[in-house]
C-alpha positions in Angstrom: -79.8 -41.1 -94.8 -80.8 -43.0 -92.0 -77.3 -44.4 -91.3 -75.8 -41.0 -91.3 -78.4 -40.1 -89.0 -77.3 -43.0 -86.6 -73.9 -41.9 -86.7 -74.0 -38.3 -86.1 -76.5 -39.4 -82.7 -73.5 -41.8 -81.8 -71.0 -39.5 -82.1 -73.0 -36.4 -80.2 -73.6 -38.8 -77.5 -70.2 -40.2 -77.1 -69.5 -36.0 -76.9 -72.2 -35.5 -73.9 -70.5 -37.9 -72.2 -67.3 -37.1 -72.6 -67.9 -33.7 -71.9 -70.0 -35.0 -68.3 -67.0 -37.0 -67.6 -65.0 -33.9 -68.5 -67.1 -32.3 -66.5 -67.3 -34.3 -63.3 -63.6 -34.2 -63.5 -63.3 -30.6 -62.8 -65.8 -30.3 -60.2 -63.6 -33.2 -58.2 -61.0 -30.9 -59.1 -62.3 -27.8 -58.0 -63.8 -29.6 -54.5 -59.7 -30.9 -54.3 -58.3 -27.5 -54.5 -61.1 -26.0 -52.3 -60.3 -28.3 -49.7 -56.3 -28.4 -50.4 -56.8 -24.4 -49.9 -58.9 -24.4 -46.8 -56.0 -27.3 -45.9 -53.3 -25.0 -46.6 -55.4 -21.7 -45.2 -55.4 -24.1 -41.7 -51.8 -24.7 -41.9 -51.1 -21.1 -42.3 -53.4 -19.8 -39.5 -51.3 -22.6 -37.2 -48.3 -21.4 -38.8 -49.0 -17.7 -37.8 -50.1 -19.2 -34.3 -46.9 -20.8 -34.1 -44.8 -18.4 -35.1 -46.6 -16.0 -32.5 -46.1 -18.4 -29.7 -42.5 -18.9 -30.9 -42.3 -15.0 -30.6 -43.6 -15.0 -27.2 -41.3 -17.6 -25.9 -38.0 -16.2 -27.4 -39.4 -12.8 -25.6 -40.2 -14.9 -22.1 -37.0 -16.6 -23.0 -35.3 -13.0 -23.0 -37.1 -12.0 -19.9 -35.9 -14.6 -18.4 -32.0 -14.3 -19.4 -32.6 -10.6 -18.1 -33.7 -11.7 -14.9 -31.7 -14.1 -14.5 -28.3 -11.9 -14.9 -30.4 -9.6 -12.7 -30.5 -11.5 -9.7 -26.5 -12.9 -10.4 -25.4 -9.1 -10.6 -27.5 -8.6 -7.4 -26.2 -12.0 -5.5 -22.8 -10.9 -6.1 -22.9 -7.3 -4.9 -24.8 -8.9 -2.0 -22.1 -11.4 -1.1 -19.6 -8.7 -1.6 -21.3 -6.4 0.7 -21.6 -9.5 3.2 -18.1 -9.9 2.9 -16.9 -6.5 3.1 -18.9 -6.5 6.6 -18.0 -10.0 7.8 -15.0 -9.0 9.8 -11.5 -10.8 8.7 -10.7 -14.2 11.2 -10.0 -13.1 14.8 -6.6 -14.5 14.9 -4.8 -15.5 18.9 -3.3 -12.3 20.3 0.0 -12.6 21.7 -1.3 -11.5 24.7 -3.5 -14.7 24.7 -1.3 -16.9 23.1 1.4 -16.1 26.1 -1.5 -17.0 28.7 -2.4 -20.0 27.2 1.8 -21.3 27.1 2.2 -20.4 30.4 -1.4 -22.1 31.5 0.3 -25.7 29.3 3.6 -25.0 31.0 1.9 -25.3 34.6 -0.4 -28.0 33.9 2.7 -30.1 33.2 4.9 -29.6 35.7 1.6 -29.7 38.6 0.9 -33.2 36.7 4.5 -33.9 37.2 4.8 -32.9 40.8 1.5 -34.9 41.1 1.5 -37.7 39.7 5.8 -38.8 40.6 4.7 -38.7 44.3 5.0 -43.1 44.4 8.3 -43.2 42.5 10.1 -40.9 44.1 8.5 -41.9 47.0 9.6 -45.9 46.4 13.1 -44.2 45.4 13.8 -42.5 49.0 12.9 -45.6 50.8 15.3 -47.5 48.6 12.3 -50.1 47.6 12.7 -49.2 43.8 15.6 -51.3 42.4 13.2 -54.2 43.4 11.0 -53.0 41.3 11.5 -53.9 36.9 10.9 -51.5 34.3 10.2 -52.4 31.2 13.4 -51.9 28.7 11.3 -51.5 25.8 9.3 -49.2 26.7 12.2 -47.0 29.4 14.0 -46.4 25.6 11.6 -45.1 24.4 10.9 -42.7 27.2 14.7 -41.7 27.3 14.2 -41.3 23.6 12.5 -38.2 24.6 15.5 -36.7 26.7 18.5 -34.7 25.2 22.1 -35.4 25.4 22.7 -32.7 27.3 19.8 -33.9 30.0 21.1 -37.3 29.7 24.1 -36.3 31.3 23.2 -35.3 34.7 20.3 -38.3 34.8 22.5 -38.6 38.4 21.9 -35.3 39.5 19.6 -35.3 42.4 16.2 -34.0 42.6 16.4 -33.1 39.0 13.7 -36.1 38.5 11.0 -34.0 37.5 12.6 -31.6 35.7 13.7 -34.3 33.8 10.5 -35.9 33.0 9.0 -32.0 33.0 10.8 -32.1 30.1 10.5 -35.0 28.4 6.5 -34.3 28.0 7.5 -31.2 26.8 9.6 -32.6 24.1 6.9 -34.7 23.2 4.1 -32.2 22.9 6.4 -30.3 20.7 7.7 -33.0 18.1 4.2 -34.1 18.0 2.2 -30.8 18.2 4.0 -27.2 18.3 7.1 -28.3 15.7 5.3 -29.1 13.3 3.6 -26.4 10.0 0.7 -28.4 10.9 -0.6 -30.1 13.9 -3.2 -32.3 12.5 -3.4 -34.3 9.2 -5.7 -32.7 6.9 -6.0 -35.3 4.7 -5.9 -39.0 4.3 -3.0 -39.1 2.6 -0.2 -42.1 2.8 2.7 -39.5 4.6 1.4 -39.1 7.7 -1.9 -36.9 5.8 0.7 -33.8 4.5 -0.1 -34.1 0.6 -2.9 -30.8 1.4 -0.5 -29.0 3.7 2.6 -29.6 1.0 0.4 -28.4 -1.6 -0.6 -25.3 0.4 3.1 -24.6 1.6 4.2 -25.2 -2.4 1.3 -22.3 -2.9 2.9 -19.9 -0.8 6.4 -20.0 -1.7 5.3 -19.2 -5.4 3.0 -16.9 -4.5 6.3 -15.3 -2.7 7.9 -15.3 -6.0 5.1 -13.1 -7.1 4.6 -9.2 -6.5 2.9 -9.9 -3.7 3.4 -8.5 0.3 4.3 -11.0 3.1 1.1 -10.3 4.6 -1.2 -11.3 1.5 0.6 -14.7 1.6 0.5 -15.2 5.6 -3.5 -14.4 5.3 -4.2 -16.8 2.3 -2.5 -19.6 3.6 -4.7 -18.5 7.4 -7.6 -18.8 5.7 -7.2 -21.9 3.3 -6.3 -24.1 6.6 -9.9 -22.0 8.6 -11.3 -23.2 5.8 -10.0 -26.5 5.9 -10.6 -27.8 9.3 -14.4 -26.5 9.1 -14.7 -29.3 7.4 -16.6 -32.6 9.0 -13.8 -34.8 7.6 -11.6 -33.0 9.7 -12.9 -33.4 12.6 -12.8 -37.4 12.6 -8.7 -37.1 11.4 -8.5 -35.3 14.3 -10.2 -37.2 16.8 -8.2 -40.2 15.9 -4.8 -38.7 16.1 -5.1 -37.3 19.4 -6.2 -40.6 20.4 -3.4 -41.9 18.8 -1.2 -39.8 20.7 -3.1 -39.6 23.9 -2.4 -43.3 24.3 0.9 -43.3 23.5 2.2 -40.5 26.3 0.2 -42.5 28.4 2.0 -45.5 27.5 5.0 -43.9 27.6 4.5 -42.4 30.9 3.8 -45.8 32.7 7.4 -45.7 33.1 7.5 -43.5 35.8 3.8 -43.4 37.2 3.1 -46.7 39.5 0.2 -47.8 41.7 -2.0 -45.3 43.0 -0.4 -42.3 41.1 -1.6 -44.3 38.4 -5.4 -44.0 38.1 -7.1 -42.1 35.7 -3.7 -42.0 33.7 -4.8 -41.7 30.3 -7.8 -39.0 31.4 -5.1 -36.8 33.1 -2.8 -36.6 29.9 -5.7 -35.8 27.7 -6.7 -32.8 30.1 -3.1 -31.7 31.5 -1.3 -32.3 28.0 -3.0 -33.2 24.8 -5.8 -31.4 25.0 -4.7 -28.0 26.1 -1.0 -28.9 23.2 -3.7 -29.3 20.9 -5.6 -26.2 21.1 -3.0 -24.3 21.5 -1.0 -25.2 18.2 -4.5 -24.8 16.5 -4.7 -21.3 17.2 -0.4 -20.5 16.6 -0.4 -22.3 13.4 -3.8 -20.6 12.1 -2.7 -16.7 12.8 -1.1 -14.7 10.1 1.8 -13.9 12.7 4.0 -16.5 12.8 4.3 -18.1 16.8 7.2 -20.6 17.6 8.0 -23.0 20.3 12.0 -23.1 20.8 14.6 -24.7 22.9 17.9 -23.2 23.9 20.4 -23.1 21.4 22.5 -24.8 24.3 20.0 -27.3 24.8 20.9 -29.6 22.2 24.5 -29.3 22.4 25.5 -32.9 23.0 26.3 -32.5 26.9 30.0 -32.5 26.6 31.5 -28.9 28.3 30.4 -27.8 31.3 28.4 -24.7 30.7 29.5 -22.5 33.9 29.3 -18.8 34.4 27.0 -18.4 31.0 27.0 -15.3 29.5 23.2 -13.6 29.1 21.4 -16.7 31.5 19.0 -13.3 32.4 16.9 -14.0 28.8 16.0 -17.2 30.3 14.3 -17.9 33.7 16.6 -20.5 36.2 15.3 -22.6 38.2 18.1 -23.6 40.8 18.0 -27.5 41.3 20.2 -26.7 44.6 17.2 -24.7 46.1 14.6 -26.9 45.1 13.6 -25.5 42.5 13.4 -22.0 43.2 13.7 -19.5 40.6 17.6 -17.6 40.3 16.8 -13.3 39.5 19.7 -13.0 37.2 19.3 -9.8 35.4 19.3 -9.4 32.0 23.8 -9.4 30.1 24.3 -10.6 33.8 25.6 -14.4 34.0 25.1 -14.4 37.7 25.4 -12.7 41.0 28.8 -11.5 42.4 30.1 -14.7 43.9 27.7 -17.3 42.8 28.7 -19.7 41.1 26.4 -21.0 38.1 26.3 -24.2 36.0 23.7 -24.7 33.2 22.6 -27.8 33.3 19.8 -28.9 30.4 16.0 -27.5 29.1 12.8 -27.7 31.1 10.6 -26.1 29.1 11.1 -24.3 25.6 9.8 -20.6 25.5 7.1 -19.1 23.1 8.0 -16.5 20.5 6.3 -14.4 18.3 6.9 -12.4 14.8 4.6 -10.4 13.8 3.7 -9.9 10.0 3.3 -6.7 8.7 3.0 -5.7 5.1 6.1 -6.8 3.2 8.1 -6.7 6.6 9.3 -8.7 9.1 10.0 -7.3 12.7 12.4 -8.3 14.9 11.2 -11.8 16.8 9.9 -11.0 20.3 9.8 -13.3 23.2 6.6 -13.8 24.7 7.8 -16.6 27.4 11.0 -17.3 28.2 12.3 -20.8 28.2 12.8 -22.3 31.4 16.1 -24.0 32.2 17.6 -25.4 35.1 20.8 -24.7 36.5 22.8 -25.2 39.6 23.6 -21.9 41.3 25.6 -21.6 45.1 27.8 -18.9 46.7 29.6 -21.5 48.6 32.2 -24.2 47.4 28.7 -26.6 46.7 29.3 -29.1 44.5 27.4 -27.7 41.4 25.3 -30.9 40.6 25.5 -33.2 43.0 25.1 -37.0 42.3 22.5 -39.2 43.9 20.1 -42.2 43.4 17.4 -40.8 40.8 14.4 -42.3 38.6 16.8 -41.3 35.5 19.4 -43.5 36.4 17.4 -46.6 37.6 15.0 -46.1 33.9 18.5 -45.8 32.3 19.6 -48.4 34.2 16.4 -50.9 32.7 17.4 -50.1 29.1 21.6 -51.4 30.1 19.8 -54.6 31.5 17.7 -55.2 28.3 20.9 -54.9 26.1 22.3 -57.9 28.3 19.7 -59.7 28.2 
């Protein structure tokens, strides 16, 4: 009996121990669950806070996007308003162009009159032949003359007109005959890459339903924007300095002695600077300006143009009257009983063709070309020969070839 009781007690103890262990395990589990529930609640609270913050950020983002759109709209409206109020870039007027061109021609003529004194005095005193002219430089200088003018290198009292024509020819070649007078980029081909692109776009625009005035306005504004770049000023300065030096060197053929003092500065002030400023304005204009010589100036010089029809459309300077302007009515070659012969062009003329919507009005003459003629009422020879500076320069090139 006692053994049985001991066995039951032992089982009971084990059962109690097992129950206690189970209770302890349940208590630990309950604490773990409680802790986890607390963590879950904490995480849920953090998640709700994060959601609230996310919602707030999304709201702020929408508000900012809406504000940016409103700001961009306001800026666009302000910009459009400014451009509506801003006047279009002012182009040079015909009157201003006419005055500037006349001033340029007068400046060149005064320069020639003042600077050729020494060499003309040497010619008159028969000491010029004793001087030597560099053949290569002489050849370069004569390259500025037309074949028509070369025929009259021996014409007495025509030296100043030959030199004036040579200077104007140089200015035309390097400023007025170009689509744009200075390089717009650092391209290998004379800085013409950008200009070529502008011209190609202009051609494409004209093939679309665009008015001529729109195409010209676009070209003008594009060039105006390009010349405002700092790089353009550097390229232009180098370009102008080069041509000032080149033209100065060429003119040393005819400018000697005391007349050569301050030669580079005088070339810049009297020729390069005014030519550059005028070319700049003409080529930025929406109207089409052009500087052109007379058609007969391009002749090969084989024909004597006596009693040339309609010389009245030119300013005729009479070499036989020391440069006096000959008054010829338009449509009349010469006054009654006056013999007149065209010799060569001294200065080109200035012409303008306005751009009106989709049409081109006729080209107008703003400044007539200035030509040298020989006019006489008697039997005086129309192109009397005499010793001339131009003949001396021509002889220098022949001497160079002989060497």
